[in-house]
ZAPA-581040 format. One record per atom (N, C-alpha, C, O, CB): residue number from 0; residue in three letters; chain; atom name; x, y, z. Coordinates in Angstrom, 1 decimal. Glycine has a CB too. Layout:
<recs>
[NUM; "ala"; "A"; "CA"; [X; Y; Z]]
...
</recs>
This chain:
<recs>
[0; "unk"; "A"; "N"; [116.1; 102.4; 181.2]]
[0; "unk"; "A"; "CA"; [116.8; 103.1; 182.0]]
[0; "unk"; "A"; "C"; [117.6; 103.9; 181.7]]
[0; "unk"; "A"; "O"; [118.5; 103.5; 180.9]]
[0; "unk"; "A"; "CB"; [117.2; 102.5; 182.6]]
[1; "unk"; "A"; "N"; [117.5; 105.5; 182.5]]
[1; "unk"; "A"; "CA"; [118.5; 106.2; 182.1]]
[1; "unk"; "A"; "C"; [119.3; 107.0; 183.9]]
[1; "unk"; "A"; "O"; [118.9; 107.6; 184.8]]
[1; "unk"; "A"; "CB"; [117.8; 107.3; 180.9]]
[2; "unk"; "A"; "N"; [120.2; 106.8; 183.6]]
[2; "unk"; "A"; "CA"; [120.2; 107.4; 185.4]]
[2; "unk"; "A"; "C"; [120.4; 106.8; 186.1]]
[2; "unk"; "A"; "O"; [121.4; 106.9; 186.8]]
[2; "unk"; "A"; "CB"; [119.2; 108.0; 186.2]]
[3; "unk"; "A"; "N"; [119.6; 105.8; 186.4]]
[3; "unk"; "A"; "CA"; [118.3; 104.9; 186.7]]
[3; "unk"; "A"; "C"; [117.4; 104.5; 187.5]]
[3; "unk"; "A"; "O"; [117.0; 103.9; 188.4]]
[3; "unk"; "A"; "CB"; [118.4; 104.3; 186.7]]
[4; "unk"; "A"; "N"; [117.1; 105.4; 186.3]]
[4; "unk"; "A"; "CA"; [115.9; 106.0; 186.6]]
[4; "unk"; "A"; "C"; [114.2; 105.4; 185.2]]
[4; "unk"; "A"; "O"; [114.0; 106.0; 184.2]]
[4; "unk"; "A"; "CB"; [116.6; 107.8; 186.6]]
[5; "unk"; "A"; "N"; [113.7; 104.8; 185.5]]
[5; "unk"; "A"; "CA"; [112.4; 104.7; 184.6]]
[5; "unk"; "A"; "C"; [112.3; 106.1; 183.6]]
[5; "unk"; "A"; "O"; [112.3; 107.3; 183.9]]
[5; "unk"; "A"; "CB"; [110.9; 104.5; 185.8]]
[6; "unk"; "A"; "N"; [112.3; 105.4; 182.4]]
[6; "unk"; "A"; "CA"; [111.6; 106.3; 181.4]]
[6; "unk"; "A"; "C"; [110.5; 106.0; 180.7]]
[6; "unk"; "A"; "O"; [110.3; 105.1; 179.9]]
[6; "unk"; "A"; "CB"; [112.3; 106.5; 180.6]]
[7; "unk"; "A"; "N"; [109.6; 107.2; 181.0]]
[7; "unk"; "A"; "CA"; [108.9; 107.1; 180.8]]
[7; "unk"; "A"; "C"; [108.0; 107.1; 179.2]]
[7; "unk"; "A"; "O"; [108.2; 108.1; 178.5]]
[7; "unk"; "A"; "CB"; [108.9; 107.8; 181.7]]
[8; "unk"; "A"; "N"; [107.4; 106.4; 178.8]]
[8; "unk"; "A"; "CA"; [106.9; 107.7; 177.2]]
[8; "unk"; "A"; "C"; [108.0; 106.9; 175.7]]
[8; "unk"; "A"; "O"; [107.8; 107.1; 174.5]]
[8; "unk"; "A"; "CB"; [108.0; 110.2; 177.6]]
[9; "unk"; "A"; "N"; [108.8; 106.1; 176.2]]
[9; "unk"; "A"; "CA"; [110.5; 106.2; 175.3]]
[9; "unk"; "A"; "C"; [109.8; 104.1; 174.7]]
[9; "unk"; "A"; "O"; [109.2; 103.1; 175.0]]
[9; "unk"; "A"; "CB"; [113.1; 106.3; 177.2]]
[10; "unk"; "A"; "N"; [110.7; 105.0; 173.4]]
[10; "unk"; "A"; "CA"; [109.9; 103.8; 171.9]]
[10; "unk"; "A"; "C"; [110.7; 102.7; 172.1]]
[10; "unk"; "A"; "O"; [111.9; 102.6; 172.1]]
[10; "unk"; "A"; "CB"; [110.2; 104.3; 169.8]]
[11; "unk"; "A"; "N"; [109.8; 101.9; 172.3]]
[11; "unk"; "A"; "CA"; [110.9; 100.1; 172.9]]
[11; "unk"; "A"; "C"; [110.3; 99.9; 171.3]]
[11; "unk"; "A"; "O"; [109.2; 100.4; 171.0]]
[11; "unk"; "A"; "CB"; [110.2; 98.4; 174.7]]
[12; "unk"; "A"; "N"; [111.6; 98.8; 169.8]]
[12; "unk"; "A"; "CA"; [111.3; 98.6; 168.4]]
[12; "unk"; "A"; "C"; [112.4; 97.2; 169.1]]
[12; "unk"; "A"; "O"; [113.4; 97.2; 169.7]]
[12; "unk"; "A"; "CB"; [111.9; 99.9; 166.8]]
[13; "unk"; "A"; "N"; [111.0; 95.9; 168.3]]
[13; "unk"; "A"; "CA"; [111.9; 95.1; 168.8]]
[13; "unk"; "A"; "C"; [111.9; 94.2; 166.7]]
[13; "unk"; "A"; "O"; [111.0; 93.7; 166.1]]
[13; "unk"; "A"; "CB"; [111.2; 94.0; 170.6]]
[14; "unk"; "A"; "N"; [113.6; 94.4; 166.2]]
[14; "unk"; "A"; "CA"; [113.3; 94.4; 164.8]]
[14; "unk"; "A"; "C"; [113.0; 92.2; 164.7]]
[14; "unk"; "A"; "O"; [113.6; 91.2; 165.1]]
[14; "unk"; "A"; "CB"; [115.0; 95.3; 163.7]]
[15; "unk"; "A"; "N"; [111.9; 92.3; 164.0]]
[15; "unk"; "A"; "CA"; [111.7; 91.1; 163.2]]
[15; "unk"; "A"; "C"; [111.9; 90.6; 162.0]]
[15; "unk"; "A"; "O"; [112.3; 91.2; 161.1]]
[15; "unk"; "A"; "CB"; [111.0; 90.8; 163.3]]
[16; "unk"; "A"; "N"; [111.6; 89.5; 162.0]]
[16; "unk"; "A"; "CA"; [110.6; 89.6; 160.2]]
[16; "unk"; "A"; "C"; [109.5; 90.7; 159.7]]
[16; "unk"; "A"; "O"; [109.5; 91.2; 158.6]]
[16; "unk"; "A"; "CB"; [109.4; 88.3; 159.9]]
[17; "unk"; "A"; "N"; [108.4; 91.0; 161.1]]
[17; "unk"; "A"; "CA"; [108.4; 91.8; 161.4]]
[17; "unk"; "A"; "C"; [107.9; 93.3; 162.3]]
[17; "unk"; "A"; "O"; [106.9; 93.3; 163.0]]
[17; "unk"; "A"; "CB"; [108.7; 91.7; 160.9]]
[18; "unk"; "A"; "N"; [108.5; 94.1; 162.1]]
[18; "unk"; "A"; "CA"; [109.0; 95.0; 163.5]]
[18; "unk"; "A"; "C"; [107.8; 95.2; 164.3]]
[18; "unk"; "A"; "O"; [106.7; 95.5; 163.8]]
[18; "unk"; "A"; "CB"; [109.6; 96.7; 163.3]]
[19; "unk"; "A"; "N"; [107.9; 95.0; 165.6]]
[19; "unk"; "A"; "CA"; [106.7; 95.8; 166.3]]
[19; "unk"; "A"; "C"; [107.6; 97.3; 167.2]]
[19; "unk"; "A"; "O"; [108.8; 97.7; 167.1]]
[19; "unk"; "A"; "CB"; [105.7; 94.5; 167.6]]
[20; "unk"; "A"; "N"; [106.6; 97.7; 168.0]]
[20; "unk"; "A"; "CA"; [106.9; 99.4; 168.1]]
[20; "unk"; "A"; "C"; [105.7; 99.8; 169.1]]
[20; "unk"; "A"; "O"; [104.6; 100.1; 168.7]]
[20; "unk"; "A"; "CB"; [106.8; 100.4; 166.3]]
[21; "unk"; "A"; "N"; [106.3; 99.9; 170.5]]
[21; "unk"; "A"; "CA"; [105.3; 100.5; 171.4]]
[21; "unk"; "A"; "C"; [106.3; 101.1; 172.6]]
[21; "unk"; "A"; "O"; [107.3; 100.6; 173.0]]
[21; "unk"; "A"; "CB"; [104.2; 99.3; 171.8]]
[22; "unk"; "A"; "N"; [105.7; 102.0; 173.0]]
[22; "unk"; "A"; "CA"; [106.2; 102.7; 174.3]]
[22; "unk"; "A"; "C"; [106.4; 102.6; 176.0]]
[22; "unk"; "A"; "O"; [105.6; 103.3; 176.7]]
[22; "unk"; "A"; "CB"; [105.5; 103.5; 174.2]]
[23; "unk"; "A"; "N"; [107.1; 102.0; 176.5]]
[23; "unk"; "A"; "CA"; [107.3; 102.2; 178.3]]
[23; "unk"; "A"; "C"; [106.3; 102.9; 178.6]]
[23; "unk"; "A"; "O"; [105.9; 103.9; 178.1]]
[23; "unk"; "A"; "CB"; [108.7; 103.1; 179.0]]
[24; "unk"; "A"; "N"; [105.8; 102.1; 179.6]]
[24; "unk"; "A"; "CA"; [104.5; 102.6; 180.9]]
[24; "unk"; "A"; "C"; [105.5; 103.8; 181.8]]
[24; "unk"; "A"; "O"; [106.8; 103.8; 181.8]]
[24; "unk"; "A"; "CB"; [103.8; 100.7; 182.5]]
[25; "unk"; "A"; "N"; [104.7; 104.8; 182.5]]
[25; "unk"; "A"; "CA"; [105.5; 105.6; 183.7]]
[25; "unk"; "A"; "C"; [106.3; 105.0; 184.6]]
[25; "unk"; "A"; "O"; [107.1; 105.5; 185.3]]
[25; "unk"; "A"; "CB"; [104.8; 106.3; 184.6]]
[26; "unk"; "A"; "N"; [106.1; 103.8; 184.5]]
[26; "unk"; "A"; "CA"; [107.4; 103.4; 185.2]]
[26; "unk"; "A"; "C"; [108.1; 102.5; 184.8]]
[26; "unk"; "A"; "O"; [108.5; 101.7; 185.6]]
[26; "unk"; "A"; "CB"; [107.4; 103.0; 186.3]]
[27; "unk"; "A"; "N"; [108.6; 102.3; 182.8]]
[27; "unk"; "A"; "CA"; [109.8; 102.1; 182.0]]
[27; "unk"; "A"; "C"; [108.9; 100.8; 181.9]]
[27; "unk"; "A"; "O"; [109.4; 100.2; 180.8]]
[27; "unk"; "A"; "CB"; [111.6; 102.2; 182.8]]
[28; "unk"; "A"; "N"; [107.9; 100.1; 182.4]]
[28; "unk"; "A"; "CA"; [108.3; 99.1; 181.3]]
[28; "unk"; "A"; "C"; [107.5; 98.6; 180.5]]
[28; "unk"; "A"; "O"; [106.6; 99.5; 180.4]]
[28; "unk"; "A"; "CB"; [108.8; 98.1; 181.6]]
[29; "unk"; "A"; "N"; [107.0; 97.4; 179.6]]
[29; "unk"; "A"; "CA"; [106.8; 97.5; 178.5]]
[29; "unk"; "A"; "C"; [106.5; 96.3; 178.0]]
[29; "unk"; "A"; "O"; [107.0; 95.3; 178.6]]
[29; "unk"; "A"; "CB"; [107.6; 98.2; 178.0]]
[30; "unk"; "A"; "N"; [105.8; 96.0; 176.6]]
[30; "unk"; "A"; "CA"; [105.6; 94.3; 176.8]]
[30; "unk"; "A"; "C"; [105.1; 94.2; 175.8]]
[30; "unk"; "A"; "O"; [104.0; 94.7; 175.7]]
[30; "unk"; "A"; "CB"; [104.7; 93.5; 177.9]]
[31; "unk"; "A"; "N"; [105.8; 93.2; 174.2]]
[31; "unk"; "A"; "CA"; [105.3; 92.4; 173.3]]
[31; "unk"; "A"; "C"; [104.5; 91.8; 173.7]]
[31; "unk"; "A"; "O"; [104.5; 91.1; 174.8]]
[31; "unk"; "A"; "CB"; [105.9; 91.7; 172.8]]
[32; "unk"; "A"; "N"; [103.3; 91.9; 172.8]]
[32; "unk"; "A"; "CA"; [102.8; 89.9; 172.4]]
[32; "unk"; "A"; "C"; [102.1; 89.8; 171.7]]
[32; "unk"; "A"; "O"; [101.5; 90.5; 171.0]]
[32; "unk"; "A"; "CB"; [102.1; 88.9; 173.2]]
[33; "unk"; "A"; "N"; [102.0; 88.5; 171.9]]
[33; "unk"; "A"; "CA"; [101.9; 87.8; 170.2]]
[33; "unk"; "A"; "C"; [102.9; 88.3; 168.9]]
[33; "unk"; "A"; "O"; [102.6; 88.4; 167.7]]
[33; "unk"; "A"; "CB"; [100.2; 88.2; 169.7]]
[34; "unk"; "A"; "N"; [104.0; 88.6; 169.4]]
[34; "unk"; "A"; "CA"; [105.5; 88.8; 168.9]]
[34; "unk"; "A"; "C"; [105.8; 86.9; 168.1]]
[34; "unk"; "A"; "O"; [105.8; 85.8; 168.7]]
[34; "unk"; "A"; "CB"; [106.8; 89.4; 170.6]]
[35; "unk"; "A"; "N"; [106.1; 87.3; 166.4]]
[35; "unk"; "A"; "CA"; [106.2; 86.6; 165.5]]
[35; "unk"; "A"; "C"; [106.9; 85.3; 165.8]]
[35; "unk"; "A"; "O"; [106.4; 85.0; 166.9]]
[35; "unk"; "A"; "CB"; [106.7; 87.3; 164.6]]
[36; "unk"; "A"; "N"; [107.5; 84.4; 165.6]]
[36; "unk"; "A"; "CA"; [108.7; 82.9; 166.3]]
[36; "unk"; "A"; "C"; [110.0; 83.8; 165.3]]
[36; "unk"; "A"; "O"; [109.8; 84.8; 164.6]]
[36; "unk"; "A"; "CB"; [108.1; 80.3; 165.5]]
[37; "unk"; "A"; "N"; [110.9; 83.2; 165.4]]
[37; "unk"; "A"; "CA"; [112.4; 83.7; 165.1]]
[37; "unk"; "A"; "C"; [112.9; 84.7; 165.8]]
[37; "unk"; "A"; "O"; [112.7; 84.9; 166.9]]
[37; "unk"; "A"; "CB"; [112.7; 84.1; 163.9]]
[38; "unk"; "A"; "N"; [113.7; 85.3; 165.1]]
[38; "unk"; "A"; "CA"; [115.1; 86.5; 165.7]]
[38; "unk"; "A"; "C"; [114.9; 87.6; 166.2]]
[38; "unk"; "A"; "O"; [114.2; 88.3; 165.5]]
[38; "unk"; "A"; "CB"; [116.1; 87.0; 164.7]]
[39; "unk"; "A"; "N"; [115.2; 87.9; 167.0]]
[39; "unk"; "A"; "CA"; [114.6; 89.4; 167.2]]
[39; "unk"; "A"; "C"; [116.3; 90.2; 167.7]]
[39; "unk"; "A"; "O"; [117.4; 89.7; 167.8]]
[39; "unk"; "A"; "CB"; [113.1; 89.3; 168.7]]
[40; "unk"; "A"; "N"; [115.8; 91.8; 167.9]]
[40; "unk"; "A"; "CA"; [117.0; 92.4; 168.3]]
[40; "unk"; "A"; "C"; [115.9; 93.7; 168.2]]
[40; "unk"; "A"; "O"; [115.1; 94.1; 167.4]]
[40; "unk"; "A"; "CB"; [118.6; 92.2; 167.3]]
[41; "unk"; "A"; "N"; [116.6; 94.4; 170.2]]
[41; "unk"; "A"; "CA"; [115.6; 95.0; 170.7]]
[41; "unk"; "A"; "C"; [116.8; 96.6; 171.3]]
[41; "unk"; "A"; "O"; [118.0; 96.5; 171.6]]
[41; "unk"; "A"; "CB"; [114.7; 93.7; 172.1]]
[42; "unk"; "A"; "N"; [115.8; 97.9; 171.1]]
[42; "unk"; "A"; "CA"; [116.2; 98.9; 171.2]]
[42; "unk"; "A"; "C"; [115.5; 99.2; 171.8]]
[42; "unk"; "A"; "O"; [114.4; 98.7; 172.0]]
[42; "unk"; "A"; "CB"; [116.4; 99.5; 170.4]]
[43; "unk"; "A"; "N"; [116.2; 100.8; 172.7]]
[43; "unk"; "A"; "CA"; [114.7; 101.7; 173.2]]
[43; "unk"; "A"; "C"; [115.7; 103.3; 172.8]]
[43; "unk"; "A"; "O"; [116.9; 103.3; 172.8]]
[43; "unk"; "A"; "CB"; [113.8; 101.5; 175.5]]
[44; "unk"; "A"; "N"; [114.6; 104.7; 172.5]]
[44; "unk"; "A"; "CA"; [114.5; 105.3; 172.6]]
[44; "unk"; "A"; "C"; [114.1; 106.4; 172.7]]
[44; "unk"; "A"; "O"; [112.9; 106.3; 172.6]]
[44; "unk"; "A"; "CB"; [114.8; 105.1; 172.4]]
[45; "unk"; "A"; "N"; [114.5; 107.9; 173.0]]
[45; "unk"; "A"; "CA"; [113.4; 109.2; 173.1]]
[45; "unk"; "A"; "C"; [114.1; 109.9; 172.2]]
[45; "unk"; "A"; "O"; [115.0; 109.6; 171.4]]
[45; "unk"; "A"; "CB"; [113.2; 110.1; 174.6]]
[46; "unk"; "A"; "N"; [113.4; 111.2; 172.6]]
[46; "unk"; "A"; "CA"; [114.7; 112.3; 171.8]]
[46; "unk"; "A"; "C"; [115.6; 112.9; 172.3]]
[46; "unk"; "A"; "O"; [115.9; 114.0; 172.0]]
[46; "unk"; "A"; "CB"; [114.2; 113.6; 171.2]]
[47; "unk"; "A"; "N"; [116.2; 112.5; 173.0]]
[47; "unk"; "A"; "CA"; [117.7; 112.5; 174.2]]
[47; "unk"; "A"; "C"; [118.4; 111.3; 173.8]]
[47; "unk"; "A"; "O"; [119.6; 111.2; 173.5]]
[47; "unk"; "A"; "CB"; [117.4; 112.3; 176.1]]
[48; "unk"; "A"; "N"; [117.6; 110.3; 173.8]]
[48; "unk"; "A"; "CA"; [118.4; 109.5; 174.0]]
[48; "unk"; "A"; "C"; [119.0; 108.2; 174.2]]
[48; "unk"; "A"; "O"; [119.6; 108.3; 175.2]]
[48; "unk"; "A"; "CB"; [118.4; 109.7; 174.4]]
[49; "unk"; "A"; "N"; [119.2; 107.0; 173.6]]
[49; "unk"; "A"; "CA"; [118.8; 106.0; 173.0]]
[49; "unk"; "A"; "C"; [119.3; 104.7; 174.0]]
[49; "unk"; "A"; "O"; [119.5; 105.1; 175.1]]
[49; "unk"; "A"; "CB"; [119.5; 106.2; 171.5]]
[50; "unk"; "A"; "N"; [119.5; 103.6; 173.9]]
[50; "unk"; "A"; "CA"; [119.9; 102.4; 174.2]]
[50; "unk"; "A"; "C"; [120.8; 101.6; 173.2]]
[50; "unk"; "A"; "O"; [120.8; 102.3; 172.2]]
[50; "unk"; "A"; "CB"; [118.9; 101.7; 174.5]]
[51; "unk"; "A"; "N"; [121.5; 100.4; 173.2]]
[51; "unk"; "A"; "CA"; [122.1; 99.2; 172.1]]
[51; "unk"; "A"; "C"; [121.4; 98.3; 171.8]]
[51; "unk"; "A"; "O"; [120.6; 97.6; 172.4]]
[51; "unk"; "A"; "CB"; [123.2; 98.5; 172.6]]
[52; "unk"; "A"; "N"; [121.6; 98.4; 170.9]]
[52; "unk"; "A"; "CA"; [121.0; 97.2; 170.5]]
[52; "unk"; "A"; "C"; [121.2; 96.3; 170.9]]
[52; "unk"; "A"; "O"; [122.4; 96.0; 170.9]]
[52; "unk"; "A"; "CB"; [121.1; 96.9; 169.5]]
[53; "unk"; "A"; "N"; [120.1; 95.1; 171.7]]
[53; "unk"; "A"; "CA"; [120.4; 94.3; 172.4]]
[53; "unk"; "A"; "C"; [120.2; 92.3; 171.3]]
[53; "unk"; "A"; "O"; [119.4; 92.2; 170.4]]
[53; "unk"; "A"; "CB"; [119.4; 94.8; 173.8]]
[54; "unk"; "A"; "N"; [120.7; 91.7; 171.5]]
[54; "unk"; "A"; "CA"; [120.3; 90.6; 171.1]]
[54; "unk"; "A"; "C"; [121.1; 90.4; 170.0]]
[54; "unk"; "A"; "O"; [121.9; 91.3; 169.6]]
[54; "unk"; "A"; "CB"; [118.9; 90.4; 171.0]]
[55; "unk"; "A"; "N"; [120.8; 88.9; 169.3]]
[55; "unk"; "A"; "CA"; [119.6; 88.3; 169.2]]
[55; "unk"; "A"; "C"; [119.1; 87.2; 170.1]]
[55; "unk"; "A"; "O"; [119.7; 86.3; 170.6]]
[55; "unk"; "A"; "CB"; [119.7; 87.9; 168.0]]
[56; "unk"; "A"; "N"; [117.8; 87.6; 170.2]]
[56; "unk"; "A"; "CA"; [117.1; 86.1; 171.1]]
[56; "unk"; "A"; "C"; [116.6; 85.4; 169.6]]
[56; "unk"; "A"; "O"; [116.6; 85.7; 168.4]]
[56; "unk"; "A"; "CB"; [115.3; 86.6; 172.6]]
[57; "unk"; "A"; "N"; [116.0; 84.4; 170.5]]
[57; "unk"; "A"; "CA"; [115.3; 83.6; 170.2]]
[57; "unk"; "A"; "C"; [114.5; 83.3; 170.0]]
[57; "unk"; "A"; "O"; [114.3; 82.1; 170.3]]
[57; "unk"; "A"; "CB"; [115.3; 83.2; 170.4]]
[58; "unk"; "A"; "N"; [113.3; 83.9; 169.4]]
[58; "unk"; "A"; "CA"; [111.3; 83.8; 169.6]]
[58; "unk"; "A"; "C"; [110.8; 82.5; 169.7]]
[58; "unk"; "A"; "O"; [111.6; 81.9; 169.0]]
[58; "unk"; "A"; "CB"; [110.3; 84.4; 168.3]]
[59; "unk"; "A"; "N"; [110.1; 81.9; 170.0]]
[59; "unk"; "A"; "CA"; [109.7; 80.8; 170.0]]
[59; "unk"; "A"; "C"; [108.2; 80.7; 170.5]]
[59; "unk"; "A"; "O"; [108.0; 81.4; 171.4]]
[59; "unk"; "A"; "CB"; [110.7; 80.1; 170.6]]
[60; "unk"; "A"; "N"; [107.1; 79.9; 169.9]]
[60; "unk"; "A"; "CA"; [105.8; 80.1; 170.5]]
[60; "unk"; "A"; "C"; [106.2; 79.6; 171.6]]
[60; "unk"; "A"; "O"; [107.1; 78.9; 172.1]]
[60; "unk"; "A"; "CB"; [104.6; 79.7; 169.9]]
[61; "unk"; "A"; "N"; [104.7; 80.1; 171.9]]
[61; "unk"; "A"; "CA"; [104.8; 80.1; 174.2]]
[61; "unk"; "A"; "C"; [106.5; 81.1; 175.1]]
[61; "unk"; "A"; "O"; [106.7; 81.7; 176.2]]
[61; "unk"; "A"; "CB"; [105.3; 77.4; 174.9]]
[62; "unk"; "A"; "N"; [106.9; 80.9; 174.3]]
[62; "unk"; "A"; "CA"; [108.5; 81.8; 174.5]]
[62; "unk"; "A"; "C"; [107.6; 83.2; 175.5]]
[62; "unk"; "A"; "O"; [106.6; 83.9; 175.3]]
[62; "unk"; "A"; "CB"; [109.3; 82.6; 172.4]]
[63; "unk"; "A"; "N"; [108.7; 83.2; 176.6]]
[63; "unk"; "A"; "CA"; [109.1; 84.2; 177.7]]
[63; "unk"; "A"; "C"; [110.2; 85.2; 177.2]]
[63; "unk"; "A"; "O"; [110.4; 85.2; 176.0]]
[63; "unk"; "A"; "CB"; [109.6; 83.3; 178.9]]
[64; "unk"; "A"; "N"; [110.5; 85.6; 177.5]]
[64; "unk"; "A"; "CA"; [111.6; 86.3; 177.9]]
[64; "unk"; "A"; "C"; [111.2; 87.8; 178.7]]
[64; "unk"; "A"; "O"; [110.5; 88.8; 178.4]]
[64; "unk"; "A"; "CB"; [112.3; 86.5; 176.6]]
[65; "unk"; "A"; "N"; [112.0; 87.6; 180.0]]
[65; "unk"; "A"; "CA"; [111.9; 89.2; 181.1]]
[65; "unk"; "A"; "C"; [112.8; 89.5; 181.7]]
[65; "unk"; "A"; "O"; [114.0; 89.1; 181.5]]
[65; "unk"; "A"; "CB"; [111.1; 89.2; 182.4]]
[66; "unk"; "A"; "N"; [112.5; 90.2; 182.3]]
[66; "unk"; "A"; "CA"; [113.9; 91.1; 183.0]]
[66; "unk"; "A"; "C"; [114.5; 91.7; 182.7]]
[66; "unk"; "A"; "O"; [115.4; 92.1; 183.5]]
[66; "unk"; "A"; "CB"; [114.7; 90.9; 183.3]]
[67; "unk"; "A"; "N"; [114.6; 92.0; 181.7]]
[67; "unk"; "A"; "CA"; [115.7; 92.7; 180.7]]
[67; "unk"; "A"; "C"; [115.7; 94.3; 181.2]]
[67; "unk"; "A"; "O"; [114.8; 95.0; 181.7]]
[67; "unk"; "A"; "CB"; [115.2; 92.5; 178.7]]
[68; "unk"; "A"; "N"; [116.9; 94.5; 180.9]]
[68; "unk"; "A"; "CA"; [117.0; 96.5; 180.8]]
[68; "unk"; "A"; "C"; [117.6; 96.8; 179.8]]
[68; "unk"; "A"; "O"; [118.6; 96.2; 179.4]]
[68; "unk"; "A"; "CB"; [117.8; 97.5; 182.1]]
[69; "unk"; "A"; "N"; [116.7; 98.3; 179.1]]
[69; "unk"; "A"; "CA"; [117.4; 98.8; 178.5]]
[69; "unk"; "A"; "C"; [117.8; 100.6; 178.6]]
[69; "unk"; "A"; "O"; [117.3; 101.7; 178.6]]
[69; "unk"; "A"; "CB"; [116.8; 98.3; 177.5]]
[70; "unk"; "A"; "N"; [119.1; 100.0; 178.7]]
[70; "unk"; "A"; "CA"; [120.2; 101.4; 179.6]]
[70; "unk"; "A"; "C"; [120.0; 103.0; 178.3]]
[70; "unk"; "A"; "O"; [120.7; 103.2; 177.3]]
[70; "unk"; "A"; "CB"; [122.9; 100.6; 179.7]]
[71; "unk"; "A"; "N"; [119.2; 103.4; 178.5]]
[71; "unk"; "A"; "CA"; [119.1; 105.3; 177.5]]
[71; "unk"; "A"; "C"; [120.3; 105.4; 177.7]]
[71; "unk"; "A"; "O"; [120.7; 105.0; 178.8]]
[71; "unk"; "A"; "CB"; [118.1; 106.9; 177.9]]
[72; "unk"; "A"; "N"; [121.3; 106.2; 176.7]]
[72; "unk"; "A"; "CA"; [122.7; 107.3; 176.9]]
[72; "unk"; "A"; "C"; [122.0; 108.5; 176.4]]
[72; "unk"; "A"; "O"; [121.0; 108.9; 175.9]]
[72; "unk"; "A"; "CB"; [124.5; 106.8; 175.9]]
[73; "unk"; "A"; "N"; [123.2; 109.0; 176.7]]
[73; "unk"; "A"; "CA"; [122.6; 110.4; 175.5]]
[73; "unk"; "A"; "C"; [122.6; 110.0; 174.3]]
[73; "unk"; "A"; "O"; [123.0; 108.9; 174.1]]
[73; "unk"; "A"; "CB"; [123.5; 111.9; 175.4]]
[74; "unk"; "A"; "N"; [122.3; 110.9; 173.1]]
[74; "unk"; "A"; "CA"; [122.7; 110.0; 172.1]]
[74; "unk"; "A"; "C"; [123.1; 110.7; 171.2]]
[74; "unk"; "A"; "O"; [123.7; 111.6; 171.7]]
[74; "unk"; "A"; "CB"; [121.8; 109.2; 171.6]]
[75; "unk"; "A"; "N"; [123.1; 110.9; 169.7]]
[75; "unk"; "A"; "CA"; [124.7; 112.8; 168.7]]
[75; "unk"; "A"; "C"; [123.0; 112.3; 167.8]]
[75; "unk"; "A"; "O"; [122.3; 111.2; 167.8]]
[75; "unk"; "A"; "CB"; [127.7; 112.3; 167.2]]
[76; "unk"; "A"; "N"; [122.9; 113.9; 166.9]]
[76; "unk"; "A"; "CA"; [122.4; 113.8; 166.2]]
[76; "unk"; "A"; "C"; [123.2; 114.3; 164.9]]
[76; "unk"; "A"; "O"; [123.9; 115.2; 165.0]]
[76; "unk"; "A"; "CB"; [121.3; 114.3; 166.5]]
[77; "unk"; "A"; "N"; [123.1; 113.7; 164.0]]
[77; "unk"; "A"; "CA"; [124.2; 113.9; 162.3]]
[77; "unk"; "A"; "C"; [123.4; 114.2; 161.7]]
[77; "unk"; "A"; "O"; [122.2; 113.8; 161.8]]
[77; "unk"; "A"; "CB"; [125.1; 112.8; 161.4]]
[78; "unk"; "A"; "N"; [124.0; 115.2; 160.7]]
[78; "unk"; "A"; "CA"; [122.6; 116.5; 160.0]]
[78; "unk"; "A"; "C"; [123.6; 116.0; 158.9]]
[78; "unk"; "A"; "O"; [124.7; 115.4; 159.2]]
[78; "unk"; "A"; "CB"; [122.3; 118.7; 160.5]]
[79; "unk"; "A"; "N"; [123.0; 116.5; 157.5]]
[79; "unk"; "A"; "CA"; [124.5; 116.9; 156.4]]
[79; "unk"; "A"; "C"; [123.1; 116.7; 155.1]]
[79; "unk"; "A"; "O"; [122.0; 116.2; 155.3]]
[79; "unk"; "A"; "CB"; [126.6; 115.1; 156.3]]
[80; "unk"; "A"; "N"; [123.6; 117.3; 153.9]]
[80; "unk"; "A"; "CA"; [122.9; 117.5; 153.0]]
[80; "unk"; "A"; "C"; [123.2; 116.7; 152.0]]
[80; "unk"; "A"; "O"; [122.6; 116.8; 150.9]]
[80; "unk"; "A"; "CB"; [122.9; 118.7; 152.7]]
</recs>
């Protein structure tokens, strides 16, 4: 979400032992399937904004985590040499 509105095509990253990435749908929803067991952290971003990292989440076989909202805020650009 950004400014209370869904963000389509945002990149959602699930950091686990085997990191996973998906894109949000037009209504902002996202889904990860076949996630390995362990601990995971979740974050979302697009070209202009990023969410804070959420977690840790305990990922267990057959488990379901629902109802998460990732709020995107303007991100900072850092460059250098």
